[in-house]
N, C-alpha and C positions, 0 to 999 in steps of 0.2 A: 629433609629441610634444605633449602637453598640459601646460601649467603654470598654476599659480594664484599670483598675487602679492598680498600685503597691503602697501600702499605709503603711507608718510608722505612728503610732497613739499613741501619748503620751496623755492619757486621765487624765490629772491632776485635782485635786480638784478645783483649781482656773482657770486654762487655759487649753484648748485643743489645742495642737500643732500637726498639720498633715503635713507630707511631702508626696505629691502625685506626683508620677513620677518626683521626684527631686525638686518640687516646694513647698515652705513652706507656710502654712496657719495657722494663730493663731486666736482663738476666745475665749472670756470668756466662761467658761464651765458651761453655765446656759441656762435655757429655761423658757418660759412663756406659759400659756395655755389660749389664748384669745377665746372669743365666736365666733368671726368673724375676717376676715382680715381687715387691715387698709383701708382707703379710696383708691379706685381703681384708680391708676394713668393711664391715657390714653396715656402717652408718648410711643413712639416707643421703641422696645426692645433694640436697639443700645444705647439708653440713659440710660436704667435701668440696663442692664446686668453688666456693669463695677462696679456698686455699690451693686450688688446683695447680696453678703455675709454680708454686713452691714444692709441689709433690709430683712433678710432671714425668710420668712414665708412658712412653709411646712406642708402639711397634711400627716401624717405618719400612715401607717397600717402595723403591724408586730405581729406575734404570740409571739415574744420574749419580749414584753412589756405588762404591765397590761391592758392598754387601749390606743387605738390610737386616732387620731384626729388632730386638727390644733395646731401647735406649732410655737412660735417665738423663733429663735435660736440665742444665743450669744449676740452680740451688740444690735440687734433688741429687744431682751427680756429685756435688762437693761433699754433701753430708753422708753419702752412702759409703759402704765399705769397699766399693769398687774403684779402680783407677780412673781418675778424671782426666780426660784427654782435652788438650788445648791446642791452639795453633802454635807451631814451632816458630819462635821469633827469629831463628837463624836460617832456616832452610825452606820452609813451605811458602809457596805462592798461593795467595788467597783464591784466585780463580781456578786453581787446580785441586784445592783441598776439598774433602768431603764435609768438613766441619760446618762451613756456612750453609750448605744444603741441608744437612741433618738438623741443625738447630733452628733454621728458618722454618722447615716443615714441622718440626716438633712444637715450636712456640705458636705458630699460626694455627695448628690443629687444636692446641690447648685453648687458645683464645676463642676459636670458633665454638668449642664446646661450652665455654663460659657464656658466650654471646647467645647461643641457642637456648641455653637453660634460662637465661635472663628474659628472653623473649617469650618463651612458652611455659616456663615454670616446671618443665620436665625434661629428662634426657631423651633426645631422639636416638634412634638406632643408627641412623646414617645422616651425614651432612655432606652436601655437594658445595664446595667452596671455590669461587672464582676470584682470582687475585690480579690486580694491577699493582706493580711494584717499582719503586725507584730505589736504587742502591748504588754503591760506589766501590771503587778499588783504589789502593794507594797509587799516587801519581807515577811512582817508579815501576809499577806493574801494569798501568793502564795503557792500552792502545786500542784502536778500533777492533783489532783482531781479538785481543784478550777480553775486551768488553763484550763482544759478540758471543764468544765462546761461553763466558760466564752466564750471560742472559739465556743462552740456549739450554744450559743445564737445568734451568727452571722451566723454560717454556716448552721444551720438547717432551711430549708424553705426559702421562698422568701419574701423580704421586698419591700413595695411599698411606694413611696413618690410622692406627687403632689406639685411641686414647683410653687409658685405664682410669676409671673413676670408682675407687674402692673395688667392689666385686663386679661392677658393671663395665661394659665396653661401648665405645662409640666409634664407628668407622667414619673417617673423614677423607673424602676424595678431593684432592687439591689440583686445580688447573690454573696455570698462570697465563692470563690472556695476553699481557704485554709487560715486559721487564726492560727498563732502561738503566744502563750502568754508566755512570759518569765518574770523572776523576775526583778523588777526595780533595777538598779545597774549594771546588766549584760550589757545593752546597753552602759553605760558610759565607760566601759573598751574599747569598740571599738572606742568611740569618743576620749578618752584620748590617745590611742596608735596610731590610724590610722587617716588619713584624708579620704575624700570621694572618693579618687582615689586609696586607698589601700596602700599608702606610709606612712612612719612614720610621725606623725603630727609634724609640725615645724612652728609655728606661734606665735603671741603675747600672746597666752593663758598661756605660761610659763614665761612671762616677770617678773612678781612679784616674782615668785619662784626663777628664775635665779639671780635676784638682791639680794634677801634675803640670798641665800646660795652661792653666787659668783660662779655660774655655768652657763653653756650653754648647756641645755639639749633639746632633742626632745622626741617624744613619745616612742622611743625605751627604754629610761631610765626607764620607768615604767612597762616594759613588764613582768619582773619577780619579781617585788616588792610585798611585803606583804602590801596591801593597806587597811586601814580602811576607808570605805566610810561614809560620813555624808551627805545624800541627804535630805535637809530640804524642805519639801513641805508645803501644806496648812494644811492638817490634820494629816500627819504622817511624821516621819523622819526615813528613811531607813539607816541602819548602818551595812551592810555586810562586811565581811573581805574576800578579794580576793588575790589570788596568780596568776599572769598572767591573763588568761581568766577564771580561775576556782574559784569557791567559796570554802572557808573553811566551810564545812557543819556544823561544830559546832558553827559557828557564822553567820548564815543566819537569821538575825532578824532586828527588828526596834522597834520604840516606837510610841504610838498614840499621838504624840505631834508635832505641827508644827506652822507655822506663823498664820494659821487661828484662833487658839485659842486666840492669841494676838489681832487679828483684831476684834474678837467678843467683847473682853473687851474694845478695843479702841472705838468701836461704841457707847457703853454706855457713855464713857467719852466725845465723840464728841457731843452727844445729850445734855449733861449737861453743857458743857463748851463752845461749838462753835455755834451749831445750832440744832434746834429740827427737822430737815428734815428727821432724821432717815435713813441714807443711808444703803443700803445693803452691804454685804461683798464685792461684785464685784464692787460696786460704790466706796467704800473706797479705794480699790486696784487701781481703775482708777485714783483717786485723787493722789495717790502716784506716779503712772507712768507718769502722765502729770505734768511736772514741772512748767507749766504756769497756772495751775488751781488755782483758788483763795483759795481752801482748801488744796493745796498740802502740805504746811509747817505744817499746823495743823494735817493733817493725818499722816505724817511721825513722828512728835513729839509724838503724842498720841500712835501710834503703838510701838515706841521704849520705851515709858514709860510703856507700858502694857506687854512687852515681857520678863521681868526679870525672871519670874518663868519658862517660856518655855526655855530660855537660860540655866538656871540652870539645868533643867531636862535633856536637851540634853547633857550638859557638864558632869553631874554626870553619865549619861548612858555610855558615851564614856570612862570615867575613869574606870568604872566597867568592861567594855568590854576589855580594854587594859590590865587590871590586869588578867582577865580570860584567855587572850591569852599569859600569862606569859611575857608580854611586847615585844613579838615578832611581832612588827609592824614597817615597814620601813617608811610608809607615811600615814598621815591622810589627806584625800582629801575631801574638803567641796564644795558643789554645791547645785543646786536647787533654785527655786524662793525665798524661805524663807531666804536663806543665804545672800541675798543682804542687807536687813535691819538689820539682826542679826550680821553682820560682826563687827561693832564697839564694841559690847559687847563680842562676842564669840571668835573672833580672838585672843585677848590677853590671854584668858584662855587656849585655845588649844595650842598656841605657848609655853606658860609656861609648859604645860604638855609634849609637844614634847621635850623640852629642858632638862627634868629631866634625870639625869645620868642613871637611870635604863631603860629608854626608848630610848632616843637619836634618835627620829624619825624626819622626815621633814614634814612641813605643806604646803600643796598645796591648796590654796584657789582660786577657779575658778573665773575669773573676771566677773563682772556684765553682760557684753554683751553676755557671753557664758553660764552663770550659769543656766538659765531657760530652755535651749535647749539641754543640754547634753544628756538627755534620747532620745528625738526624733531624734537627729542627729545620735546617736548610733544605734537606731532601724533601721534607713535608711541604715546604713552600714551593719548591720545584714541582712536586707532585700535583699541586693544586693550581699551578699557573702554566708552566711550559709543557709539562708532560702530556696533557690531552692533545695538543696540536702535533707533538712528535709521534704519539701513538697513532693518530689518524693518518699521518703522512707515511710512516714506515709500514703500517699494516696494509695500506693501499698499494704501496710499491711492491710489497711481498706478494700480494694477490695478483698483481699484473705479471710478476715474474713467474 
């Protein structure tokens, strides 16, 4: 069976969010390396396929990773007895790491099996998957060179994945026709200004902003503003300055500070104060997300207790950046998964900064339900608007060369 995917891929340190042909998929961005698959379930595929992405076991072979073999991906990795590997928030560069390659191949192959089964009502033995993909790198890692190297790891050669569905296997051959890698922050401009239909965005994302400033704005309001972004991730915080859809090239930067550093410290406190189960970063994040979990309140409390130095580092960085920009900033816009827990401490500091007479900027804090998905939703808009022209132009240039 042949399938074609259009993929927006936000490969975050904590979570991988994928929009495939308009459908959103979210997985913890982690994998484990078992010696063998779990107990082989003899259930029929129609009982296993709906839950496949929660039980994702994939044998991956690719020239773009150091070594192939069997991987448990995402939620399957976390609940297994094997070590769950994540991006190092201190040392790894995303464009050099194998994790984005492994998890992208694993998740896309699992989604392909689900899609094939939904189309035909049975499991095919083989799937040939062609992919167009838009993805991003942190601004402090992005350059034309690193973006090209990262794209080539997907585009050069064929990747093969064998997906285990109980006692059955499906071979998925994955070829990336075109991959475009842009700096994180750029996709958010699309999300902020436009909706998925190309109209000016006009929903409850601006409710708190409208209440704070007694306004009624839509996405058009931000189209020509000088916006200082604060994208708080797991290992980095990207802080570019944009005007409309363009970067101010003097302020395309970020800092290697994010919520992941606070989580690492919180794990030590958790082990000494709550339980010695020694949760992984991903597990502690799951405790935070699940408000019914018995460790939810402890996890939230300890992370907030541990984040003071990260909050201060981000605030001090923004103060320095605003000064370097001669206070020519109209809006400070805060989003990303890390912004949710940091809001209580960071919002008052940034609001006070915005209110200073020399700055007089507005603070747009993206609500919790939108904050972690700003990049992937923007990548999807980019994929459906700008991407086709870039693909045609760059592939034509490559063919001439």
